[in-house]
BAFI-3210 file (N, C-alpha, C; in Angstrom, 3 decimals, decimal comma, padded with zeros to 6 digits):
// residues 82
n [1|2|3|4|5|6|7|8|9|10|11|12|13|14|15|16|17|18|19|20|21|22|23|24|25|26|27|28|29|30|31|32|33|34|35|36|37|38|39|40|41|42|43|44|45|46|47|48|49|50|51|52|53|54|55|56|57|58|59|60|61|62|63|64|65|66|67|68|69|70|71|72|73|74|75|76|77|78|79|80|81|82]
n.u [104,273|105,342|108,018|110,481|110,909|113,605|116,446|118,347|121,429|124,261|126,751|126,736|124,342|122,364|119,170|118,395|117,863|117,958|116,791|118,684|119,033|121,216|121,812|123,693|124,642|122,242|121,163|120,156|120,794|121,165|121,505|123,105|122,535|123,739|126,393|127,279|127,462|127,163|125,075|125,239|125,062|122,367|119,975|116,802|114,641|113,577|115,311|117,710|117,110|116,769|119,375|120,740|119,465|120,381|123,021|125,545|125,019|126,662|126,116|125,437|127,692|129,865|132,825|135,555|138,256|139,669|138,983|140,004|142,714|145,647|144,334|144,284|142,685|142,281|144,672|144,429|142,462|139,732|137,638|134,568|134,898|137,238]
n.v [076,585|074,484|074,812|072,480|071,556|072,873|072,150|074,136|075,825|073,723|074,714|077,446|077,655|079,240|080,379|081,535|080,514|079,105|077,190|076,701|076,736|075,294|076,109|075,406|072,818|071,673|071,090|071,109|072,851|073,638|076,861|078,918|082,092|083,265|082,292|081,593|078,946|076,105|073,390|069,878|069,217|068,084|066,468|067,753|069,416|068,407|066,285|067,667|069,127|067,001|065,937|068,137|068,318|065,968|066,406|066,512|068,379|070,891|070,604|067,964|066,493|064,563|064,698|062,385|060,385|059,226|060,799|063,265|063,088|064,565|066,568|069,614|071,821|071,356|072,092|074,805|075,313|075,517|073,816|072,698|070,829|071,314]
n.w [193,434|195,954|198,216|199,261|202,724|204,503|206,497|208,879|207,901|207,722|208,278|209,282|210,609|209,633|208,342|206,046|203,210|199,877|197,121|194,405|190,823|188,569|185,471|183,590|184,184|184,607|187,167|190,649|193,761|197,256|198,604|200,953|202,158|204,320|204,858|202,412|201,669|199,571|198,857|197,867|194,338|192,347|190,233|190,413|192,682|195,109|195,656|195,973|198,274|200,062|200,144|201,241|203,752|204,825|205,405|207,945|210,910|212,890|215,663|215,725|215,376|217,088|218,771|219,056|220,454|218,319|216,087|216,894|217,394|216,637|215,324|213,639|214,407|217,081|218,244|218,175|219,942|219,209|219,212|220,679|222,667|224,000]
ca.u [105,072|105,798|109,428|110,715|111,371|115,060|117,065|119,295|122,737|125,133|127,975|126,529|123,056|121,464|117,909|118,146|118,276|117,208|117,192|119,061|119,128|122,402|121,343|124,780|124,658|120,843|121,038|119,759|121,525|120,714|122,476|122,914|122,936|124,506|127,822|127,500|127,668|126,308|124,918|125,551|124,203|121,680|118,794|115,553|114,587|113,347|116,541|118,689|116,709|117,044|120,831|121,057|118,972|121,150|124,363|125,650|125,060|127,726|125,693|125,252|129,003|130,432|134,236|136,069|139,715|140,185|138,808|140,694|144,141|146,361|143,450|144,873|141,814|142,461|145,825|144,020|141,412|138,484|136,593|133,752|135,282|138,501]
ca.v [075,411|074,456|074,492|071,471|072,087|072,779|072,329|075,251|075,579|072,922|075,453|078,638|077,590|080,209|079,897|082,291|079,506|079,020|076,113|077,309|075,868|075,499|075,841|074,806|071,380|071,271|070,484|071,984|072,796|074,600|077,931|079,685|083,488|083,673|081,974|081,273|077,511|075,429|071,963|069,046|069,407|066,883|066,781|067,747|070,246|067,573|065,527|068,627|069,400|065,792|065,867|069,220|067,945|064,815|066,836|066,605|069,719|071,017|070,067|066,517|065,869|064,335|064,330|061,265|060,369|058,890|061,961|064,466|062,896|065,300|067,522|070,954|072,729|071,102|072,879|076,198|075,354|076,026|072,816|072,832|069,862|071,706]
ca.w [193,730|197,334|198,406|200,298|204,010|204,625|207,806|208,873|207,294|208,579|208,600|210,115|211,295|209,032|207,779|204,824|202,230|198,633|196,215|193,140|189,653|187,752|184,115|182,804|184,442|184,779|188,485|191,750|195,021|198,261|198,833|202,187|202,016|205,491|204,750|200,998|201,472|198,597|199,058|196,704|193,163|191,886|189,445|191,177|193,890|196,287|195,922|196,498|199,662|200,852|200,359|202,174|205,080|205,305|205,813|209,404|211,504|213,887|216,962|215,605|215,264|218,408|218,656|219,841|220,465|216,998|215,224|217,356|217,506|215,611|214,655|213,731|215,140|218,507|218,676|218,283|220,961|218,652|219,372|221,885|223,699|224,638]
c.u [105,556|107,266|109,557|111,230|112,870|115,492|118,003|120,640|123,617|126,391|127,720|125,221|122,020|120,225|117,516|118,674|117,401|117,697|117,435|119,143|120,357|122,038|122,429|124,765|123,260|120,632|120,676|120,728|120,934|121,853|122,104|123,421|123,817|126,003|128,231|127,852|126,683|126,252|125,280|124,564|123,646|120,464|117,551|115,639|114,447|114,596|117,624|118,382|117,021|118,538|121,279|120,659|119,744|122,566|124,419|125,737|126,110|127,337|125,480|126,578|129,607|131,890|134,561|137,586|140,302|140,105|139,728|142,200|144,825|145,527|144,036|144,009|141,973|143,626|145,453|142,876|140,105|137,341|135,837|134,242|136,586|138,270]
c.v [075,501|074,080|073,418|072,131|071,826|072,959|073,536|074,836|074,765|073,667|076,589|078,613|078,544|079,579|080,656|081,462|079,565|077,793|076,756|076,262|076,259|075,114|075,226|073,288|070,801|070,512|071,554|071,820|073,830|075,582|078,684|081,098|083,943|083,458|081,583|079,803|076,984|073,954|071,199|069,304|068,066|067,323|066,663|068,538|069,404|066,781|066,440|068,952|068,203|065,662|066,929|068,829|066,775|065,198|066,942|068,058|069,718|070,378|068,553|065,769|065,763|063,910|063,106|061,251|060,093|060,099|063,114|064,292|063,600|066,311|068,928|071,955|072,561|071,935|074,348|076,379|075,929|075,017|073,052|071,940|070,216|072,623]
c.w [195,170|197,393|199,466|201,573|204,141|206,071|207,729|208,273|208,236|209,006|209,590|210,903|210,733|208,420|206,512|203,651|200,990|197,857|194,857|192,041|188,848|186,322|183,231|182,951|184,642|186,092|189,517|192,920|195,970|198,501|200,107|201,967|203,171|205,341|203,334|200,758|200,433|198,937|197,794|195,562|192,702|191,070|190,319|192,469|195,157|196,663|196,490|197,958|200,555|201,140|201,358|203,595|205,676|205,749|207,336|209,855|212,599|215,220|216,918|215,556|216,654|218,261|219,495|219,706|219,083|216,081|215,613|217,524|216,344|214,862|214,775|214,490|216,647|219,053|218,871|219,279|220,424|218,764|220,669|223,010|224,374|225,809]
res [x|x|x|x|x|x|x|x|x|x|x|x|x|x|x|x|x|x|x|x|x|x|x|x|x|x|x|x|x|x|x|x|x|x|x|x|x|x|x|x|x|x|x|x|x|x|x|x|x|x|x|x|x|x|x|x|x|x|x|x|x|x|x|x|x|x|x|x|x|x|x|x|x|x|x|x|x|x|x|x|x|x]
***
């Protein structure tokens, strides 16, 4: 069985990923071994991969004034735009 192509982890950028099956709920999700992030659960490996690939990646998120006003991370200077 061919595994669907997965984009790197949206949280850590890791590529050590697997599509897991939750037998209790009979659904699939993508799991990152690097940071232990789990993607959304859904029925079907291909659908789980599609949802994972649709998640925004850190480099795709562009801050703007509306998003960053009062942002607690901004106070700690952890954003790239600071």
